VMD Tcl script that draws the C-alpha trace (Angstrom):
set ca {
  {-15.18 -6.60 0.18}
  {-17.07 -9.07 2.38}
  {-15.51 -10.09 5.66}
  {-16.06 -13.32 7.55}
  {-17.89 -12.75 10.80}
  {-17.72 -15.36 13.49}
  {-16.49 -16.06 17.01}
  {-13.36 -14.08 17.91}
  {-10.15 -16.13 18.05}
  {-8.43 -17.07 21.27}
  {-5.01 -15.61 21.92}
  {-2.17 -16.99 24.05}
  {-1.55 -13.53 25.46}
  {-2.59 -9.87 25.46}
  {-1.65 -7.47 22.68}
  {1.55 -5.50 23.31}
  {1.26 -1.89 24.41}
  {1.31 0.59 21.48}
  {4.34 2.22 23.11}
  {6.20 -1.06 22.62}
  {4.94 -1.67 19.09}
  {7.35 -3.79 17.04}
  {8.65 -2.64 13.69}
  {6.95 -5.50 11.82}
  {4.17 -7.94 12.55}
  {4.49 -11.19 10.61}
  {1.07 -12.81 10.13}
  {0.88 -16.49 9.28}
  {-2.21 -18.69 8.89}
  {-1.57 -22.36 9.59}
  {-3.86 -25.27 8.78}
  {-2.52 -28.80 9.19}
  {0.90 -27.34 8.48}
  {3.04 -29.68 10.61}
  {5.11 -30.97 7.67}
  {6.83 -27.66 6.90}
  {5.98 -25.50 9.93}
  {9.29 -25.86 11.80}
  {11.58 -24.57 9.03}
  {9.04 -21.85 8.25}
  {9.01 -20.58 11.84}
  {12.79 -20.82 12.07}
  {13.12 -18.68 8.93}
  {11.01 -15.98 10.60}
  {12.30 -16.11 14.16}
  {15.95 -16.16 13.02}
  {15.64 -12.96 10.99}
  {18.46 -10.43 11.27}
  {15.76 -7.92 12.24}
  {14.70 -8.87 15.77}
  {12.19 -6.10 16.47}
  {9.23 -8.16 15.29}
  {6.18 -10.02 16.49}
  {5.00 -13.23 14.85}
  {1.28 -13.96 14.93}
  {0.33 -17.47 13.86}
  {-3.38 -18.25 13.48}
  {-4.15 -21.94 13.79}
  {-7.09 -22.47 11.46}
  {-8.61 -25.49 13.19}
  {-5.73 -27.88 12.54}
  {-6.14 -31.57 13.33}
  {-2.46 -32.54 13.10}
  {0.55 -31.52 15.23}
  {0.45 -27.85 14.21}
  {-0.65 -26.50 17.60}
  {1.89 -28.60 19.51}
  {4.71 -27.34 17.30}
  {3.55 -23.76 17.77}
  {3.41 -24.19 21.54}
  {6.95 -25.58 21.59}
  {8.26 -22.52 19.72}
  {6.23 -20.07 21.84}
  {7.75 -21.46 25.05}
  {11.23 -20.38 23.98}
  {10.45 -17.19 22.02}
  {8.06 -14.64 23.48}
  {7.74 -12.84 20.13}
  {5.50 -15.66 18.89}
  {1.79 -15.28 19.60}
  {-0.76 -17.99 18.82}
  {-4.37 -17.39 17.87}
  {-6.87 -20.20 17.34}
  {-10.10 -20.37 15.39}
  {-12.44 -22.86 13.81}
  {-11.50 -23.77 10.27}
  {-12.37 -20.72 8.16}
  {-9.55 -20.60 5.60}
  {-6.53 -18.34 5.21}
  {-8.37 -15.09 4.47}
  {-10.29 -15.07 7.71}
  {-7.14 -16.11 9.59}
  {-5.12 -13.23 8.11}
  {-7.87 -10.76 9.00}
  {-7.76 -11.97 12.61}
  {-4.01 -11.54 12.63}
  {-4.35 -8.01 11.26}
  {-6.82 -7.17 14.03}
  {-4.28 -8.26 16.66}
  {-1.12 -6.92 15.01}
  {0.74 -3.97 16.57}
  {3.62 -3.59 14.11}
  {4.20 -0.48 12.04}
  {4.42 -2.75 8.99}
  {2.75 -6.06 8.18}
  {4.23 -9.07 6.40}
  {2.31 -12.21 5.46}
  {3.75 -15.69 5.09}
  {2.23 -19.09 4.36}
  {3.17 -21.81 6.81}
  {5.06 -23.84 4.20}
  {7.16 -20.99 2.77}
  {10.47 -19.46 3.85}
  {11.88 -15.97 4.38}
  {15.54 -15.35 3.58}
  {17.40 -14.32 6.78}
  {17.53 -10.63 5.76}
  {14.03 -10.37 4.28}
  {12.50 -8.22 7.01}
  {15.61 -6.07 7.49}
  {15.98 -5.26 3.79}
  {12.27 -4.67 3.22}
  {11.97 -2.42 6.28}
  {15.04 -0.40 5.29}
  {13.62 0.32 1.84}
  {10.12 1.01 3.18}
  {11.40 3.53 5.73}
  {13.89 5.10 3.35}
  {11.24 5.99 0.76}
  {8.13 6.00 2.97}
  {6.56 3.22 0.93}
  {3.02 1.94 1.30}
  {3.94 -1.36 -0.34}
  {7.42 -2.82 -0.74}
  {7.99 -5.76 -3.10}
  {10.88 -8.22 -3.47}
  {11.78 -11.07 -5.79}
  {11.13 -14.73 -4.96}
  {11.90 -18.29 -6.00}
  {10.04 -21.58 -6.11}
  {11.10 -24.75 -4.33}
  {9.85 -27.94 -5.96}
  {8.97 -30.24 -3.06}
  {9.37 -33.32 -5.25}
  {12.75 -32.64 -6.86}
  {14.14 -30.11 -4.38}
  {15.15 -27.76 -7.19}
  {14.95 -23.99 -6.75}
  {13.93 -21.77 -9.66}
  {13.56 -17.96 -9.76}
  {9.97 -16.80 -10.13}
  {10.87 -14.25 -12.79}
  {7.25 -13.68 -13.81}
  {6.33 -12.54 -10.29}
  {7.86 -9.06 -10.72}
  {8.03 -7.35 -14.12}
  {8.01 -3.87 -15.68}
  {9.49 -2.15 -12.60}
  {13.04 -1.19 -11.65}
  {14.53 -1.14 -8.13}
  {15.55 2.53 -8.00}
  {12.30 4.51 -8.52}
  {9.36 5.04 -6.22}
  {6.21 4.35 -8.19}
  {2.64 5.43 -7.70}
  {-0.28 3.26 -8.76}
  {-1.16 5.85 -11.43}
  {2.29 5.47 -13.01}
  {1.69 1.70 -13.25}
  {-1.83 1.89 -14.69}
  {-0.98 0.18 -17.97}
  {0.79 -2.75 -16.25}
  {-1.39 -3.04 -13.17}
  {-2.27 -6.71 -12.54}
  {0.85 -7.68 -14.52}
  {3.88 -6.13 -12.82}
  {3.36 -8.10 -9.60}
  {1.51 -11.32 -8.84}
  {-1.47 -11.10 -6.50}
  {0.07 -12.96 -3.58}
  {1.07 -11.21 -0.31}
  {4.18 -13.03 0.90}
  {6.71 -11.15 -1.27}
  {5.47 -7.79 0.01}
  {5.64 -5.55 3.07}
  {2.60 -3.35 3.81}
  {2.54 -0.16 5.87}
  {0.00 -0.73 8.65}
  {-1.47 2.77 8.55}
  {-2.00 2.47 4.80}
  {-4.03 -0.73 5.30}
  {-6.01 0.89 8.10}
  {-6.93 3.95 6.03}
  {-7.89 1.91 2.96}
  {-9.81 -0.62 5.12}
  {-8.56 -3.53 3.01}
  {-9.50 -7.03 4.15}
  {-9.21 -10.55 2.81}
  {-12.47 -12.09 1.54}
  {-13.64 -15.39 3.11}
  {-12.70 -17.67 0.21}
  {-11.08 -21.08 0.32}
  {-8.69 -20.18 -2.52}
  {-7.75 -17.04 -4.51}
  {-8.50 -14.97 -1.39}
  {-5.24 -13.07 -1.67}
  {-5.87 -11.56 -5.12}
  {-8.52 -8.96 -4.11}
  {-6.50 -7.82 -1.09}
  {-3.13 -7.58 -2.86}
  {-4.30 -6.04 -6.13}
  {-6.42 -3.42 -4.39}
  {-3.45 -2.56 -2.16}
  {-1.29 -2.06 -5.26}
  {-4.01 0.03 -6.90}
  {-4.54 2.27 -3.87}
  {-0.87 2.66 -2.91}
  {0.71 6.06 -3.51}
  {4.29 4.88 -2.98}
  {5.55 1.48 -4.20}
  {9.14 0.24 -4.38}
  {11.13 -2.88 -5.25}
  {13.96 -4.62 -3.39}
  {15.80 -6.33 -6.23}
  {16.81 -9.48 -4.31}
  {15.31 -12.96 -4.01}
  {14.12 -12.95 -0.40}
  {11.23 -15.48 -0.28}
  {11.08 -19.18 -1.13}
  {7.67 -20.50 -2.14}
  {7.06 -24.25 -1.95}
  {5.22 -25.65 -4.95}
  {4.11 -29.14 -5.96}
  {2.69 -30.20 -2.59}
  {-0.64 -31.92 -3.24}
  {-1.81 -31.18 0.34}
  {-1.34 -27.41 0.19}
  {-4.21 -24.92 0.14}
  {-3.39 -23.92 -3.44}
  {-4.10 -27.46 -4.60}
  {-7.65 -27.54 -3.21}
  {-8.94 -25.50 -6.14}
  {-10.75 -28.46 -7.73}
  {-13.32 -28.24 -4.92}
  {-13.38 -24.43 -4.81}
  {-12.98 -23.53 -8.49}
  {-15.70 -20.88 -8.20}
  {-13.55 -18.88 -5.78}
  {-11.31 -17.73 -8.63}
  {-14.24 -16.09 -10.41}
  {-15.56 -14.70 -7.13}
  {-12.17 -13.11 -6.42}
  {-12.13 -11.52 -9.87}
  {-15.69 -10.26 -9.38}
  {-14.76 -8.73 -6.00}
  {-11.92 -6.79 -7.62}
  {-14.22 -5.48 -10.34}
  {-16.84 -4.43 -7.79}
  {-14.23 -2.70 -5.64}
  {-12.86 -0.79 -8.63}
  {-16.35 0.36 -9.56}
  {-17.23 1.37 -6.00}
  {-14.03 3.42 -5.67}
  {-14.54 5.09 -9.06}
  {-11.45 3.45 -10.56}
  {-13.03 1.10 -13.10}
  {-12.43 3.19 -16.20}
  {-8.79 3.76 -15.31}
  {-7.94 0.09 -14.75}
  {-10.50 -1.65 -16.99}
  {-8.09 -2.54 -19.79}
  {-5.41 -3.91 -17.48}
  {-8.04 -5.80 -15.46}
  {-9.50 -7.46 -18.56}
  {-6.05 -8.57 -19.70}
  {-5.45 -10.06 -16.25}
  {-8.80 -11.83 -15.93}
  {-8.20 -13.57 -19.26}
  {-4.74 -14.73 -18.19}
  {-6.03 -15.71 -14.73}
  {-8.91 -17.64 -16.29}
  {-6.64 -19.49 -18.73}
  {-4.32 -20.56 -15.91}
  {-7.19 -21.78 -13.74}
  {-8.83 -23.61 -16.65}
  {-5.63 -25.42 -17.63}
  {-4.76 -26.47 -14.07}
  {-8.18 -27.73 -12.99}
  {-9.34 -31.28 -13.69}
  {-12.46 -33.25 -14.54}
  {-15.87 -31.84 -13.72}
  {-14.37 -28.82 -11.98}
  {-12.63 -27.85 -15.20}
  {-15.86 -28.17 -17.20}
  {-17.85 -26.12 -14.68}
  {-15.18 -23.46 -14.50}
  {-14.99 -23.19 -18.28}
  {-18.73 -22.63 -18.61}
  {-18.71 -19.93 -15.92}
  {-15.51 -18.35 -17.25}
  {-16.83 -18.24 -20.81}
  {-20.05 -16.56 -19.72}
  {-18.08 -14.03 -17.65}
  {-15.65 -13.09 -20.42}
  {-18.24 -12.87 -23.16}
  {-20.41 -10.60 -21.01}
  {-17.88 -7.74 -21.24}
  {-18.60 -5.16 -23.92}
  {-15.96 -4.76 -26.65}
  {-13.71 -7.37 -25.10}
  {-10.76 -7.14 -25.50}
  {-10.57 -3.34 -25.55}
  {-7.05 -3.21 -26.98}
  {-5.63 -6.22 -28.77}
  {-2.05 -5.17 -28.04}
  {-2.62 -5.97 -24.37}
  {-2.57 -9.65 -25.28}
  {0.11 -12.05 -26.40}
  {-0.76 -14.10 -29.51}
  {-1.39 -17.18 -27.38}
  {-3.93 -15.30 -25.23}
  {-5.66 -13.87 -28.30}
  {-5.85 -17.38 -29.77}
  {-7.37 -18.66 -26.53}
  {-9.95 -15.89 -26.52}
  {-10.87 -16.78 -30.10}
  {-11.44 -20.41 -29.02}
  {-13.53 -19.33 -26.04}
  {-15.75 -17.23 -28.25}
  {-16.32 -20.00 -30.79}
  {-16.49 -23.14 -28.70}
  {-18.59 -24.11 -25.68}
  {-16.89 -27.51 -25.37}
  {-13.98 -27.27 -22.87}
  {-12.40 -30.52 -24.07}
  {-12.06 -29.16 -27.61}
  {-10.63 -25.88 -26.35}
  {-8.09 -27.71 -24.20}
  {-7.11 -29.95 -27.12}
  {-6.65 -26.99 -29.44}
  {-4.64 -25.04 -26.85}
  {-2.31 -27.99 -26.30}
  {-1.87 -28.37 -30.05}
  {-1.10 -24.65 -30.29}
  {1.45 -24.98 -27.49}
  {3.24 -27.78 -29.34}
  {3.34 -25.65 -32.50}
  {4.65 -22.75 -30.45}
  {7.49 -24.89 -29.06}
  {8.50 -25.89 -32.59}
  {8.45 -22.25 -33.69}
  {10.51 -21.23 -30.67}
  {13.13 -23.83 -31.49}
  {13.19 -22.69 -35.12}
  {13.54 -19.00 -34.29}
  {16.23 -19.66 -31.69}
  {18.31 -21.05 -34.51}
  {17.72 -18.09 -36.82}
  {17.64 -14.96 -34.63}
  {21.35 -15.09 -33.59}
  {20.82 -14.25 -29.98}
  {17.82 -11.96 -30.30}
  {15.06 -12.67 -27.83}
  {12.44 -14.93 -29.36}
  {9.88 -13.73 -26.86}
  {10.54 -10.09 -27.77}
  {10.71 -10.65 -31.51}
  {7.58 -12.78 -31.82}
  {5.74 -11.56 -28.69}
  {5.58 -15.19 -27.60}
  {4.95 -15.28 -23.85}
  {7.07 -17.27 -21.46}
  {4.94 -19.95 -19.82}
  {4.74 -19.54 -16.10}
}
mol new
graphics top color blue
foreach p $ca { graphics top sphere $p radius 0.5 }
foreach p [lrange $ca 0 end-1] q [lrange $ca 1 end] { graphics top cylinder $p $q radius 0.2 }
display resetview
């Protein structure tokens, strides 16, 4: 994967001696994050596990982010501050990884929150079963309404007791865990050996790093507790800048495909990858707006139709996804596709309501293979 090359960041202090390496390094990029930075830092620095270092990379902020960081660093020596010109979260995380000394690495966005026992519970499970990647459950916090909702779709198809290998999860790879890093703990030596890095993208930069880590991991385990809170609905967040960087989603998908081919893993994960790229494309298309949506649709359509015998196995898809693929094949007009998909969604809601009244408690989603909207 490509790596951003530029001037090295400035640090507020030297790296700790390897003999004093902390158990976990928490790496956090921060760009104009003043609104939510204080509670985020408090959630990390007040962890029940104290043997940690916290590396925050200021990504060229123009608000009060650096001042807030300096205030926290004055009273807690575990906090280290790096600075760089604005280069987006991927480059910032790579810089943090270069400076990190912990035996394990955790990543957090500057507007999210760790539960007080997140690091302790994740470390205990990682050490107990010698895991390369440890995953937990998470919840969303709507910044407008303040409501908290479990992110049930973020972890599926795995149970908390077993230790899984990537080979065991081949058929559900790209589906059993979402491609974001903040609900995971990574073994540092595993990342060093695999040489995984974040690509220099404005958005979707986490997908290539996370999915390749899951694919290359030999030991994966789940902590079956909600331990991370992810803020959603903030129009100023990095995730909501996709209208100006819509092409990054397709670039991220292309990087994953290239990495699979280079590592000789394409044939093993092709089917699961194609199912994911369709779902990923649908989500991006439906959540973009205006000209960005039209441009993305044209590029997405060309990308999907270029695959031979796509889809390879129809059972990988829910009916709604298969219907979408049919529209994509037939129609080059994104407005018509969006209209038809919205009409199909309304019909699906009516059918759901009907079947809920006739199945006597049986799962509608299981009976009709109707997917739950994220």
